[in-house]
Residue, then its C-alpha position, 0 to 999 in steps of 0.5 A: m613269129e621268130s621266122v617272120l622276124l628273121g624273114s624280114f631281113p634280106k637273105p645274103p647269097s649262099s656263097s658269102l655265108s656258111f651256115p652249117v646249122s641248116a645242114e644239120l637240121s636237114t639231116l635231122a629232119s631226114g632221119g640221118s645219123g648226125w643227131r640222135s633223138d636220145n641226145f635231145k632227151n638227155g639235154r646234150f646239144p651239139s655245138s652247131y645247135l648252140a651256135f644256131k640258137a645264139s645267132r637267133c637270139k642275137a638277131r632277135n636283139i638286133l630286131e628289138r633294138y631296131y624297132s625300138v629306135r624306129y619307134q622312138e624316132d617316129l614318136t619324136k617326129h610326131h611330137i615335133r609335128s604337133i608342136e609345129k602345128r600348135s605353134s602355127f595355130y597360136q601364131r595365127h590366132n594371136t596376131k592381134y595380141l602381138v599388134n597390141a603389144s608392139s603398139g604399147q597396148p596391154l594384151e588384155s585389151e581384147h573384147g571381153a577381157y577384164n582390164p581395170e585400166t580400160t574400164w576406168k578409162s571408159v567410165k571416165n570418158a562417159l562421165n566427161a561426156f555427160y558433164r559436157f552434155s549437162r552444161p555445168h555452168t547452168v547447173i552451178g548457177t541454178a544450184l546457187s540461185i536456189v540456195s540463195v533464194s532459200l536463205l531469204a525465207v530464213e527469219k531466225m536461227s532456229d529455221f536452220s533445221p533438218l527440215f530446211f536442208t531437206g526442202v533445199l535438197e528437194a528443190i535443187v535436185a528437181a531443178l537440176l533434173m529439169n535443167i538437164y532436160i532443157v539444155g539437152l533439148n537445146q543441144l538436140s535441136d542445135i546439132d548442126i549449129d553446135k558443130v560450128n559453135k560448140p563442136y566439143l559437145p557430145l551430140a555435135s562431136g558424135e559421142y552421143s547419138v540422137r537416140t541417146g540424147v532423146m533418152i537422157v532428156t526424156s528420162f530426166s524430165i520424167m524424174s523431175f516431175c515425179l520428184g516434184w509430185i512426190v514432194g507435194s509442193w505446188p510452188l515447186f511443181w509449177a516452177l518445174f512445169i513452167s520451166f518445162i514449157l518455156g524451155t521446150a518452146y525456146s528450143i524445139n523446132l516446131p511451128l510457132l515455137r523455137w523462140k530462140r530465133f527471135a532475139l527479144i522473145a529468147a531474152m524474155c524466156i531466159l529472164a522469166v526462168r532465171a529472174v522470176i520463176v527461180q526467185l519467186a517459186f523457190f522462195l514460196h516453196m520454202q516459205t509455204h511448203v517447208y515452213g508453213r507460213p503465209a506467202v509474203f513477198s519481202r523486201p529482200l525478195i523484191f530486190a533479188t528479183a529485180f537484180m536477177s532481171f538485169f543479170s538474166v538479160v546480160i546472160a541472154l545477150f552474152k551467151d550469143i556473142p561466141d555463137i555468131e558464126g553458127d547463128k549466121i549460117f542457120g538464120i538465128r537472128s540474135f542481137t549479136v548477129r544484128l548488132g555485132q559482137k563488140r556493141v553487144f559486149w559493151c551493152c552487157i558491161s553497161l547493164l552489169e555495172l548498172a545492176y551492181g551499182v544499184a545493189i551497192l546502193v541498196g546495201a548501203t541504205s540497209s538498217c542492219l550493219w552486218s548486211k550493209f557491210i557484206t552487201v557492199t563488200c561482196f558486190l564491189y568485189v564481184d563488180y571488180i572480178g566481173s569487169f576484169s573477166c569481161l575485158f579479158k573475154l573482149e581481148v580473146y574475141k579481138l584475137k579471134t577476129 
């Protein structure tokens, strides 16, 4: 191996290097008298041999250092190339992270990465979309109507029992589920109209697909009927069923249906649900199912039904005032389209004043002092606030037109 290593170096010309060791070696090989075998046996070596051995060790050291340096250089170059390859790989695959970082977005926003802020934002947007889809003003109105009419069935303080609160909760939950079905079906049937009148609604804005809307209204109607059936109250179940029939006929676009196209029939549907079904059916639910008493239509119940009849007509007229543009385009012949916004607005104000005036007179003639005080005071206050709100809305409509 040493000869191989030595042979790897280029041989210098013979004139430039005097190497007496070779001559002595040749003499030794030919059996000459320069070296004798007994000198080797006795361990005595000539100076030329020692010089040869020293030069050979020196060459070996030079080769070892040379290949050690070469190995270190190759290792360093290989390490640098691997670093460059990894750098280009990460640079190529992390471009989207750099873009997100430069735009101010968190690096963890890649699909599949957990980010609490992004998750909370998604949940918030979903709740907001469902809030708008459920039409909260109708939900609040339905809940308040059920609570108020349930209180009419209370005859003494002992009636405020867990049974009362359970019956009210059952009625509210079942009615709200059906209410979401009705308003959701109306949005499914009016997507094109809502793009003009109410573009913020989820179906009109594209936040919800038609399939999503159908799934929501179907599931909520089934849950409403299931709850009514489980409760076992026939007044509650019939209230849900009639509301389902009228709400479907009001909105769905089928032959002989879509009653919202006809102003009078549309107003009668709203009056039947808000004024008659909610008042009578939920009162009977509390009176017969919860308390187990006979069905008796008391004077307060008749008054509440009459007042809500006026109020429901106002609701039916008022809700079409801001929707005049879309109704005109799609052939919905509401009273607002026929008579104009201003005329319908003042008709609503007149009906509200008539309803509040009758309510104040009925309250003033009550034989109960606390009932008289509460009824008169509350209706005067509501009349004042309602009139102010209506006048404000009128100014808004003037600015729009």
